[in-house]
C-alpha positions in Angstrom: 1.3 -8.3 -2.1 4.2 -8.5 -4.7 5.0 -4.8 -4.3 4.8 -4.9 -0.4 8.3 -6.8 -0.4 9.6 -3.5 -1.8 7.6 -1.2 0.3 5.3 0.2 -2.4 1.8 0.3 -2.2 -0.1 -0.2 -5.7 -1.4 3.4 -5.7 2.3 4.5 -5.5 3.3 2.4 -8.4 0.3 3.9 -10.4 1.5 7.5 -9.4 5.0 6.5 -10.6 3.7 5.2 -13.7 1.7 8.4 -14.4 4.9 10.4 -13.6 6.8 8.4 -16.1 4.3 8.9 -18.7 4.4 12.7 -18.1 8.2 12.7 -18.5 9.2 12.3 -15.0 8.2 15.6 -13.7 4.7 17.3 -13.2 2.6 19.1 -10.6 0.6 17.3 -7.9 -2.5 18.9 -9.5 -1.7 17.3 -12.7 -1.1 14.0 -10.8 -4.5 14.3 -9.3 -6.3 14.9 -12.5 -4.7 11.7 -14.1 -5.1 9.5 -11.1 -8.7 10.5 -10.5 -8.0 11.4 -6.9 -8.7 14.8 -5.2 -5.8 16.8 -4.3 -5.7 16.2 -0.6 -5.5 12.3 -1.2 -2.7 13.1 -3.8 -0.9 15.1 -1.2 -1.0 12.5 1.4 0.4 9.9 -1.0 3.0 12.2 -2.2 4.3 12.9 1.3 4.7 9.0 2.1 6.5 8.6 -1.3 8.9 11.5 -0.6 9.6 9.9 2.9 10.4 6.6 1.1 12.6 8.4 -1.4 10.5 7.6 -4.4 9.9 11.1 -5.5 11.1 14.7 -4.8 9.1 17.9 -4.3 10.4 21.1 -5.0 9.0 24.7 -5.3 9.6 26.6 -8.5 12.2 29.3 -8.1 10.0 32.1 -9.9 8.4 33.1 -6.7 5.0 31.5 -7.2 3.9 28.6 -4.9 4.0 26.0 -7.5 5.4 22.5 -6.6 7.1 20.2 -9.2 7.1 16.3 -8.3 10.0 14.4 -9.8 10.6 10.7 -9.7 14.0 9.7 -8.1 16.2 6.7 -9.1 14.7 4.8 -6.3 11.4 5.5 -7.9 12.4 4.5 -11.3 13.8 1.4 -9.9 10.6 0.4 -8.0 8.5 1.3 -11.1 10.7 -1.0 -13.2 10.3 -3.9 -10.7 6.5 -3.2 -10.7 6.4 -3.6 -14.4 8.6 -6.6 -14.3 6.2 -8.4 -12.1 3.2 -7.6 -14.2 1.6 -5.2 -11.8 0.3 -3.1 -14.8 -1.8 -4.3 -17.2 -1.1 -2.1 -20.4 -3.0 -2.4 -23.6 
């Protein structure tokens, strides 16, 4: 409920936390692995997050079809607000 005020779903906050843990940038496949989700579910989540401005997706320049996911400033702010409100229980 707390995150709904900021238009961020709990699963999106979790994806942002994973992205931060991986240095702010990674592939959708890597996100799926860490989030214990299948690739199609992650793809749907990332599409929504990109529309909200929480992440950007870019294709690598070297000609292959790899995509990189990167957290935006808005994503960083949403993650910070999530952490401040105790959404995550980190041990």
